[in-house]
C-alpha positions, -999 to +999 in steps of 0.1 A: -008-080-137-015-108-116-022-132-146+014-128-151+024-127-118+009-158-110+022-174-142+057-164-128+050-177-096+041-213-115+072-214-138+093-209-106+076-219-076+108-227-058+114-186-063+081-174-059+084-163-027+117-145-030+102-130-066+069-120-046+090-103-020+112-083-048+082-072-068+067-062-035+096-039-025+098-028-063+061-016-059+071-001-028+095+022-041+077+035-074+052+045-049+021+050-067+018+013-079-015-003-065+002-033-047-033-054-049-018-077-082+008-088-060-018-100-030-038-117-058-013-133-070+003-145-039-035-153-023-045-176-057-011-193-057-004-198-019-038-198-005-058-174+015-034-171+051+002-180+033-005-155+007-018-130+031+010-130+051+033-130+022+017-102+015+019-081+047+062-093+048+062-076+012+042-045+021+063-044+052+096-049+037+086-026+007+080+002+031+112-001+049+130+001+015+113+028+005+118+048+035+159+041+032+156+054-005+139+080+002+155+092+030+187+087+012+178+103-024+153+127-015+156+141+021+178+171+017+167+179-021+131+180-011+122+187+019+124+226+021+101+227-007+076+204+007+066+241+029+040+247+003+020+216+015+006+229+048-010+193+052+021+173+052+033+195+073+025+181+108+037+144+094+068+161+083+076+182+122+063+146+140+085+128+163+083+100+188+048+091+195+032+117+176+053+103+147+040+070+153+003+080+158+001+099+128+019+068+101-003+043+119-034+061+116-024+069+074-015+032+074-053+023+085-066+044+059-066+021+026-073+054+000-044+072+014-018+064-010+013+042+012+039+059-013+029+090-002+029+083+033+065+070+030+077+099+015+064+124+041+077+102+065+112+094+047+117+134+046+103+146+075+121+142+111+102+103+117+128+080+129+130+046+112+121+024+136+092+044+145+081+043+109+089+007+108+064-002+136+040+020+126+037+014+093+036-023+100+009-024+128-012+001+107-010-017+072-021-050+092-061-042+089-058-024+056-037-055+042-065-077+056-092-061+041-075-062+011-066-096+010-106-106+019-119-085-010-094-096-037-099-133-024-137-128-030-137-110-062-114-139-075-139-166-065-170-145-083-177-158-120-180-129-145-215-123-140-201-114-102-175-094-114-203-072-139-226-066-108-192-054-087-182-031-117-214-017-119-220-014-084-186+007-079-193+031-111-229+038-092-205+045-061-180+064-084-210+085-097-226+092-063-197+102-044-185+128-077-221+141-077-219+143-037-185+167-039-200+187-070-232+192-049-215+205-014-193+229-033 
């Protein structure tokens, strides 16, 4: 995916910023598609800091557009059915400073799907300004870590990527084993 996006940027350099933002919004609205391929293409095409800034802007804009669309499209229909998910209730009921803190802290965690946080906030009571501020500020550290990681991986040769894959698989195996033992 990253290669196709990078190729698109190279074919249309004057539209690359616009295309990156539109694709970032699309990824955010879909909610379950990871955005690292957009970040990787941005870093490779624009360089580390400009690419990171563009990815950050795309993530912020995508979260805002997603929030508005989810709120308009799902709030009345979905909110009553979410009573079955007790872990979401706190975020759904949160307002003001509590909502800011919850969204901010959930955005800091890179393994929490952004789409889920946006969806829960949109169908809950979180205000749009509170959501946007908390989401944007919370996403900054996670995006910097993602950008740095992606940048470093793109600089690896084939041997480095194989080593990274083996380490990742070993870590995944270890985590799954620990979870199984914990039960």
